[in-house]
C-alpha positions in Angstrom: 18.5 1.5 -1.7 22.1 2.4 0.0 24.9 0.5 -1.1 28.1 0.0 1.0 31.8 -1.1 0.2 32.4 -4.6 -1.2 31.6 -7.2 1.7 29.6 -4.5 3.5 26.6 -5.3 1.8 23.2 -3.1 1.1 20.6 -1.5 3.1 17.1 -1.5 1.5 13.7 0.0 2.7 11.2 -2.5 2.2 7.5 -1.8 1.3 6.4 -3.7 4.7 8.6 -0.8 6.5 11.2 -2.9 7.6 14.7 -2.4 6.7 16.8 -5.2 4.9 20.4 -5.6 5.0 22.0 -8.0 2.3 25.3 -9.1 2.3 27.6 -11.9 0.1 29.3 -14.0 2.5 31.4 -17.2 2.2 33.7 -18.6 0.0 30.9 -19.6 -2.3 29.5 -16.2 -2.3 26.3 -16.9 -0.8 23.7 -14.1 -0.1 22.5 -13.4 3.4 19.8 -11.3 4.5 19.1 -9.5 8.1 16.0 -7.3 9.0 15.4 -4.4 11.4 12.5 -2.0 12.5 15.0 0.9 11.9 18.1 1.6 9.6 20.2 1.5 12.4 19.1 -2.0 13.5 19.7 -3.5 10.1 23.2 -1.8 9.7 24.1 -3.0 13.2 22.9 -6.8 12.1 24.7 -6.5 8.8 27.8 -5.4 10.8 27.7 -8.4 12.8 27.3 -10.7 10.0 29.9 -9.1 8.2 32.5 -9.3 11.2 31.6 -13.1 11.7 32.3 -13.8 7.8 35.6 -12.1 8.0 36.6 -14.0 11.1 35.4 -17.3 9.4 32.6 -18.2 11.5 29.6 -19.5 9.3 26.5 -17.3 9.1 23.7 -18.8 11.0 26.3 -20.9 12.8 24.0 -20.4 15.9 21.4 -22.7 14.5 23.8 -25.2 14.2 24.0 -27.5 17.4 26.9 -29.4 18.6 24.8 -32.4 18.0 23.9 -31.7 14.5 27.7 -30.9 13.5 28.9 -34.0 15.1 26.7 -36.1 13.2 27.7 -34.2 9.9 31.3 -34.8 10.7 30.7 -38.5 11.3 28.8 -39.0 8.2 30.6 -36.7 5.8 34.3 -37.2 7.4 34.8 -39.6 9.8 33.1 -42.5 8.0 34.8 -41.7 4.8 38.4 -41.1 6.2 39.1 -43.3 8.9 39.0 -47.3 9.5 35.2 -48.6 10.0 36.4 -49.9 13.5 37.6 -46.3 14.4 34.5 -44.7 13.0 32.4 -47.0 14.9 34.4 -45.9 18.2 34.0 -42.2 17.2 30.1 -42.6 16.9 30.0 -44.5 20.1 31.7 -41.6 22.1 29.4 -39.0 20.5 26.2 -40.9 20.9 27.2 -42.0 24.5 29.0 -38.9 25.9 28.8 -35.8 23.9 25.5 -35.9 22.6 23.7 -36.3 25.9 26.0 -33.6 27.8 26.9 -31.0 25.1 24.5 -31.7 21.9 22.0 -29.0 22.7 24.4 -26.4 22.7 25.0 -23.9 19.8 28.1 -24.9 18.2 29.5 -21.4 18.1 28.7 -21.0 21.8 30.4 -24.1 23.0 33.3 -23.0 25.4 36.0 -24.5 27.5 34.2 -24.3 30.6 31.3 -26.5 29.3 33.6 -29.1 28.0 35.7 -29.1 31.3 32.7 -29.6 33.2 31.4 -32.3 31.0 34.7 -34.1 31.4 35.0 -33.9 35.1 31.9 -35.4 35.4 32.6 -38.1 33.2 36.0 -38.7 35.4 34.1 -38.5 38.6 32.1 -41.6 37.0 35.2 -43.6 36.6 35.3 -42.9 32.9 38.7 -42.1 31.0 38.3 -39.1 29.4 41.2 -39.1 27.1 39.2 -40.7 24.2 36.4 -38.6 24.8 38.3 -35.2 24.5 40.2 -36.7 21.5 37.0 -37.3 19.3 35.4 -33.8 20.4 38.8 -32.0 19.4 39.1 -34.0 16.0 35.4 -33.2 15.3 36.1 -29.5 16.2 39.2 -29.2 14.0 37.0 -30.1 11.2 34.6 -27.3 12.2 37.5 -24.9 11.9 38.2 -26.0 8.3 34.5 -25.7 7.5 34.9 -21.9 8.8 32.0 -23.0 11.5 34.3 -21.8 14.2 37.7 -19.7 14.4 38.9 -22.0 17.3 39.0 -25.1 19.2 37.7 -25.0 22.6 38.5 -28.8 23.3 42.2 -27.9 22.8 42.4 -25.7 26.1 40.8 -28.1 28.5 42.7 -30.0 31.1 42.2 -33.7 31.4 40.9 -34.4 35.0 42.4 -37.0 37.2 40.3 -40.3 36.7 38.7 -41.5 39.7 39.9 -45.3 39.7 36.9 -47.5 40.1 37.7 -50.4 42.6 36.7 -54.2 41.3 33.4 -55.3 42.7 34.4 -59.1 43.5 31.6 -61.6 43.9 31.6 -63.7 47.0 31.4 -67.4 46.5 27.6 -67.6 47.5 26.7 -64.7 45.0 28.6 -66.4 42.1 26.6 -69.6 43.0 23.3 -67.6 43.1 24.4 -66.0 39.7 24.7 -69.4 38.2 21.5 -70.8 39.7 19.6 -67.9 38.3 21.1 -68.4 34.8 20.5 -72.1 34.4 18.7 -73.1 31.6 19.1 -69.6 29.7 20.6 -69.8 26.2 23.7 -67.8 27.5 24.4 -69.9 30.5 27.6 -71.4 29.4 28.9 -67.8 28.4 28.7 -66.9 32.1 30.1 -70.2 33.3 33.1 -69.4 31.1 33.2 -66.0 32.3 33.3 -67.1 36.2 35.5 -70.2 35.8 38.2 -69.1 33.2 38.2 -65.4 33.9 37.6 -64.6 30.0 37.4 -61.0 28.8 33.8 -60.0 27.4 35.3 -59.5 23.9 36.9 -62.9 24.2 33.5 -64.7 25.1 31.6 -63.0 22.1 34.5 -63.7 19.7 35.0 -67.2 20.4 34.2 -69.8 17.6 33.6 -73.5 17.8 36.6 -74.2 15.7 38.5 -72.9 19.1 36.7 -75.3 21.4 37.7 -78.9 21.7 35.1 -80.6 23.5 36.9 -83.9 23.4 40.0 -83.1 25.2 38.3 -80.5 27.2 40.0 -77.3 25.7 39.5 -74.1 24.1 42.0 -71.6 22.4 41.5 -67.8 22.6 42.9 -66.0 19.6 40.1 -63.5 18.7 37.9 -61.0 20.3 34.8 -59.2 19.1 34.9 -55.3 19.1 32.1 -53.1 17.6 30.7 -56.2 15.8 34.0 -57.3 14.1 36.1 -60.2 15.0 39.8 -59.0 15.4 42.9 -60.3 17.1 43.3 -60.3 20.7 45.1 -57.4 22.4 48.5 -58.7 23.1 50.8 -62.2 22.3 49.9 -63.2 26.1 46.2 -63.1 25.3 46.7 -65.9 22.9 46.1 -69.0 25.0 44.9 -72.6 25.6 43.1 -73.0 28.5 41.8 -76.2 30.1 38.0 -76.5 30.5 36.8 -77.3 33.9 34.2 -80.4 33.6 31.2 -78.2 34.7 32.3 -75.5 31.8 32.8 -78.3 29.3 29.5 -79.8 30.3 27.5 -76.2 29.8 29.3 -75.9 26.4 27.9 -79.4 25.4 24.2 -78.4 26.6 24.8 -75.1 24.8 25.5 -76.6 21.5 22.7 -79.2 21.7 20.5 -76.4 22.9 21.5 -74.0 20.0 21.6 -76.9 17.3 24.8 -75.7 16.0 27.0 -77.7 13.4 29.3 -75.5 11.7 33.0 -74.9 13.2 33.2 -71.5 11.6 30.2 -70.2 13.7 30.7 -68.0 17.1 29.9 -70.1 19.9 27.5 -67.1 21.4 25.2 -65.3 19.0 22.1 -63.6 19.1 18.7 -65.4 18.6 19.1 -64.7 14.9 22.7 -65.9 14.7 24.5 -62.7 14.3 27.2 -61.4 16.7 26.0 -60.2 20.2 26.4 -56.8 20.8 28.2 -55.5 24.1 25.1 -53.2 25.0 22.7 -56.0 24.3 24.7 -58.2 26.7 25.0 -55.5 29.4 21.4 -55.4 29.5 21.0 -59.1 29.8 23.6 -59.2 32.7 21.9 -56.3 34.7 18.4 -58.2 34.2 20.3 -61.4 35.4 21.8 -59.6 38.2 18.2 -58.1 39.3 16.6 -61.5 39.0 19.5 -63.1 41.3 19.1 -60.3 43.7 22.5 -58.9 43.3 23.2 -55.2 43.4 23.0 -54.4 39.3 24.3 -50.9 39.6 27.5 -52.2 41.4 28.5 -55.1 39.4 30.1 -54.9 35.9 30.4 -57.8 33.5 34.2 -57.2 33.7 33.8 -58.0 37.3 33.1 -61.5 36.6 36.5 -61.8 35.3 38.0 -60.2 38.6 36.0 -62.8 40.4 37.2 -65.8 38.6 40.7 -64.7 39.4 40.1 -64.0 42.9 38.6 -67.6 43.2 41.6 -69.2 41.5 43.9 -67.6 44.1 41.7 -68.3 47.0 42.1 -72.2 46.0 46.1 -72.0 45.9 46.7 -71.1 42.5 50.0 -69.4 42.2 50.3 -66.1 40.3 52.1 -67.3 37.5 49.4 -69.7 37.0 46.9 -66.9 37.4 48.8 -64.7 35.1 48.7 -67.5 32.2 45.1 -67.8 32.7 44.2 -64.2 32.7 46.4 -63.5 29.8 48.4 -60.8 31.5 51.7 -59.8 29.8 53.3 -59.7 33.3 53.1 -61.4 36.6 53.4 -57.8 38.3 50.2 -56.8 36.6 48.4 -59.8 38.3 49.9 -59.2 41.4 49.1 -55.6 41.7 45.6 -56.3 40.6 44.8 -59.2 42.8 47.1 -58.5 45.7 43.8 -58.2 48.0 43.1 -62.0 47.4 46.7 -62.9 48.5 46.6 -62.5 52.4 45.6 -66.0 53.2 48.0 -67.4 50.7 50.8 -65.3 52.2 49.9 -66.6 55.8 50.0 -70.0 54.5 53.2 -69.5 53.2 54.5 -67.6 56.4 53.3 -70.8 58.4 55.4 -73.2 55.9 58.4 -70.8 56.3 58.2 -71.1 60.0 57.8 -74.9 60.0 60.7 -75.2 57.7 63.2 -72.9 59.8 62.4 -74.5 62.9 63.2 -77.8 61.8 66.5 -76.8 60.3 
């Protein structure tokens, strides 16, 4: 056995002919061994371990993948230090975007270029990358505290410009085909409300029977469902009373009878066992519905039903201020900017009216 300086370890010639290097590492004084066919190989490996320990990189970090670390971070830090809704969002980002793209990479081999490539691909797909980078950056900051990394590569990446995805608006015949396909489905009323009142997905899933007045034909929007939790809607403008078109009122009456619902505290739309409907489950059902209706399921998002409803309102002559109130937009400018494509015919009609008025004066 040959001893070396403190934190340099010791070299032992084993009976099996190999050379073993032993060293104390980490703040808890753990022991680490390396092996080599020659004394020089063992010394070289021991020096690498000592250097990594001095730099704060956990020994054996190459056996820890990004996915394994992020799951530990979620369970041991995020779940215990942030609000449950925030922890669920972190977990969704990890499961949907980080694990599939970066999860198999060794944690201490994760670099700026790999993260940048992942963010570029997500932006090209139309996703907002700010939250994805923020979650990864938060996690890797904990990796530094745990001495698994000496720096945070997520700090150095540039946020790519998001490629805005244009809304896909359903034509009237497509909307009719969709409603015909969903007729008799237990969620028929949900799709009717989406296409007639332009309600957001979370507003539909968070709608309670206490917010629906079938006698007067009105409903009130005050809540939305986010990550399985009922929370307040996003803005003061989103709090709104909406009159029910008769066919939407009828759909809700049939839905209530079909589901045999009596409690006003219940959600209007639930799973078959009475629990809140998860966004992923609704998406799967919606995509299957599109395919049955012969519509392009890869082009149409659930949110496009809201866009389509707004377009139908404008096409029928509703003024922008009325459409703003129905949509729950904070400003009429937002409504105009979003749906200006649907205005040409209304503008042409206005021009004809102006022409007739001025000619007669």
